[in-house]
N, C-alpha and C positions, 0 to 999 in steps of 0.2 A: 504495499500498499504505499502511495506516495504522500510526501510532506508536502506537495504542492497541488492550489487550486488555481483551475484556468476561469478566469473572467468573461462575459460575454466579448468586451473590448481584446480578447487573446492574450491577456497578460497572466503571467503567473505570480502566484504569491506564496513565499513560504512561509510556513508555522512563525521562523523567527521575525519576519517581516509583520506579520499580523500580530506577534506578542509585542514587538515592537510600537505598533499603531495605538493598541489597547494601552500600553503604558503611556503613551504623549494623552490620549483620552481621561485617562487614569490623572495624571499631572493637572491636564487642562480643571477637572472635576475638584480636585484639591484645593488646585488655587483659587477657582471661583469660590469655593466652599469657604476657604479663609477671610477673603476680601470681604465676602458677605455678612459672616459673624464678627469681623474687626467693624465692619460698617455699621451692623447693628448696635454694636456696644456705644458709636458713638452717636448713632440718631438716638439711642435712647437717653444718653447723658443729656443733646441738647432738648429732647423733647419734655425732659424733668425740669427743664426751666420753667414749665407751667408752675411746678409749687413755689415758685418765688411772686406767683401771682401775673394776672391778664397783662399786664405792663411790661414786666419782664420777659414772658414769651414772644409777646408782639415786637420785642425790639431785638430779640434772637432772630425770630423769622423776617423781619424787615432788613435786618443785617445779610442774611445771607440771601435774600433776595434781591437787595439793593445793589448789592457786589458782584451778582451774578457768581455766586458759589451753589445757590439751590437749582439753576436750569441745568448745567452741565452735569451736576452730582444724578439729578434723577434720570436722565438720559444714560449716564455711564450704568449705574445702579440697574436701571430696566434693561440692559443689554447683558449684563454679566448675570443677572437671574435667569435671563432664558438661557444662554450659554449653559450655565450651572445645570438648569432642568434639564435640556438635552444630553449632557454627557454624562449626567447622575442617573438619567432615568433608562438609559441605554442598558444597564443591569438588570431592570425589572424584566422579569417574562412577559410576554407580549400576549400568549395564551392563557386562558384560563385554566387549559389542563396542565400546562408548564406550571403554574402556580400552585395549583393542587398537588404535583408532584414533589417542588419542594416541601408543601407542607408536609407529605406522606414521607419525605427522605428524613427529615426532622424527627418525625414520629420513630422511624427504623432506628436512626442514631440513638435516640434514646432508650428503645428498647435494649440495643444491643451494648451499650454501655456497662449495662448491669446484668450480674450472673444472680437472678432473683427469683422466687419462687412465683408460681402462676397464682396464688392468692395476693400477694404484695403487688404484683405486677397491675392486678386491677385494681388496688388501692392507688398505685402511680398515676394510672389512666387517667384518672379521675383529676390530676392534675397537667397544664397546660404542658406538653413532651416538649423536651428540647429549648432551653432557654434563648440561646442566640438567633435559631431560625424564628421564633417568635418576635423577638426583638427585631430583626430585620424585616419581619411582616409589618410589624406596627410604624417602622422608620418609614418604608413605604407609604403608607397609608397617611402618615402625618406630613410627608413630603406631598403628597396630593392636595393636602388640605391646603397647605401654606402656599402653593403653588395655585389656586383657586383665591384665596383671599389676598394672598401677596399680590396677584394680579391686579385685582379689584385695588387695593390699598395704592399700588403705582401708579394706575390710570387715574384715578381723583386726585392723588397729589401733583401728577405729571399737569393735569386740566388746571388745576387751582395757580400752578405756577406760571404756567403758558398763557393764563389770561392776565396775572398781573403785568408779567412780560409787556403783554400787548396794550395794558393800560384799561382793559376790560373789568377785571374781579379786584377781590381785595388781599387775594393771595392766600399765603398760609395763618394769617394771625386769627385770632379769636375775634 
């Protein structure tokens, strides 16, 4: 069996080239994830200025909009957000049957890890098997929720910033 795959264009791809491509996509996913995490820390810090009162929050939001810090930031974060989604979501099985198989594999791993009696196995089956697989499934689910809610948030904030930039609306302030 050959290690090469022929593409419709007639190109040959070796396993080493495929592995290198996957590594690059993983690096992009990691980099965008780190960027988004750091951005969220800064975002939470500046949004927490609401604790200083309406005047303090409006001063910060006016500062970001007046000096054109908010406008490119919204565009950059939106692009990075969707690049991260594309590169991270490639690891999610596309078909329901594949997702069920991953869960079944997690169940099998859980069963094969222990040399236990049938009575004890029945007790353990009540507990969700293979913690890492379950955590990965919940990570995927929470990622989908963040994709939907984050997209809505980016659209609303982007619209507010754009309106203020064109002198139509009031911008990000309260």
